[in-house]
Structures are given as C-alpha cells and as structure tokens.
N, C-alpha and C positions, 0 to 999 in steps of 0.2 A: 504494501500499499503505499503511496506516495504520501510524503510528508510527515509519517511516522516515524519514531524513535525505536530502535529495539531495545527494550530493556534488558539489559545482562545480569545476570541475579551473580553476586560473588562467590569465588571459588572458595573462600574459606572465612567462617564467621566466626566468634567468640560470644560464648553465651554464659553470662555469671549470673548465679542467683543473687540476689539483693540479699546483703547483712552477710555477704560470705568474703573471705580474703581472695587474693590472686594465685591462692596455691591451688584453688580446686576450680576446674575450667570445663565447661564442653567447649569444644570444637566441631563446627558442623562442618564437613567436608563434601560438598557437591559434586556428583558427577564421579562418584569413587564407589567401590565395592568392597568385598571381602579381601581382595588379592591386596590393596594399600593397609587396610583396617587391622588385617592380621599380622602382617609383617612390621607394621609399623607399632602396634602393641608391643610386639616382642623386643623390638629394639628399644621403647622407652620403660619396660619393666626392668632391663639390666641395669638402669639406673637406681642407687640404694636408697635416694631422695624423694622416689615415688614411692607413696602407698599403696596407691592404688591406680589402675589403668585397665581401662576397657572401652569397647566399641558396641554400637546397636545400628542395625540398618532398621530405619523406620518401618519402610514396607517395601515389600517386593518389587513393586510397581515404581518405587521411587528412587533415584540412583545417589542416595545421599548416605552419609553417616554421622553418627554422632559417637564423638571420640572425647571422652574424660578421663581425664589426669587430677589426681590429687596428691600434693605433696606435704613432705614432712619439713618442719624447720623453717617456715615461712617462704621457702623457695617460689618462685613465680611458676605456674604450671608452664608458661609461656616457654621458659628455657627448656626442661627436658623435652617438651615437643618439638622444638625447634634442633636439638640435639640427636633425638631420634630421628627427625628427617633426613639429616646429615650424615647419621651414620648409616643409614638405609641408601643412600644414595653412594655412598662410597663403596658398601658392599656389593651394590647392582653394578658400579663400575668394576670393580675387582673380577667378579663375575664375568660379564660381556670383556673386558680384557683378556682373561684368562682362556675363554670360548674362543675368541678369535685368533689368539697365538697359537691354539689347538688345531683348528681350520687350517690355518697357513701352513703348520709342520704338516699336517696332511696331506695338503696340497701339494707342497714342497716333495715329499717322499713319493710321492704317486708320479709327479711329473720326470722325478730321476728314474724311476722304474720302465718309463716309456722310450 
C-alpha cells in the first residue's frame, strides 16, 4: 500500500516486573525458537553468578521466546545475557572454522589421489 510505513517489531525486548531489581529480567527474543533458546540457556547457566535461567515459547504459532535470567549478588541480568551470546558466537565460530578446515583437508586429499 502506498504511503504506509511498515512497522517493524524489535528483535529484542527487556521486560522487568515493577519493584524488581535489574538482576531479574525477562528478555523477549522475536523470530527465535528452541535452537537459540536452549543453547543460550546452556551458556548462561555456566556463569556461577546466575541463580536461574530458563526460556519458554509462548505458543507454537508465535516465533518468539521469553528468556528469563535471575542473578545473585546484584549483578545486572544483562551482563550474563551478553556474555552468553558472545560465548555462543565464539563456540559457533570454532565449529564453523573446524568444519571448513576438515572439508578443505578432505578436498585436498581427494585431489591428490586423482
């Protein structure tokens, strides 16, 4: 339609219950599913300052997850969330680099046999 602007929903929202500190936050990740939710939960739970971390999918027809983090000792929940995302990115990059190196080794070996 001409003249209408497409409204884009945010990729990430932070929801914090009134009266709670910044150590207890729910992050809403749009256009995500169990693939990110479970692997990110695993990475965040490795942090000893995280008391609770879990996620839920609101409904199978919605592609968003609610990702909740509760920390100890006044640590803001954003910090382990950010660290978990960075750690997960590093792990994925390592897997990709290793895979590409093995494919190259295989291709080189096959080419040498010809």
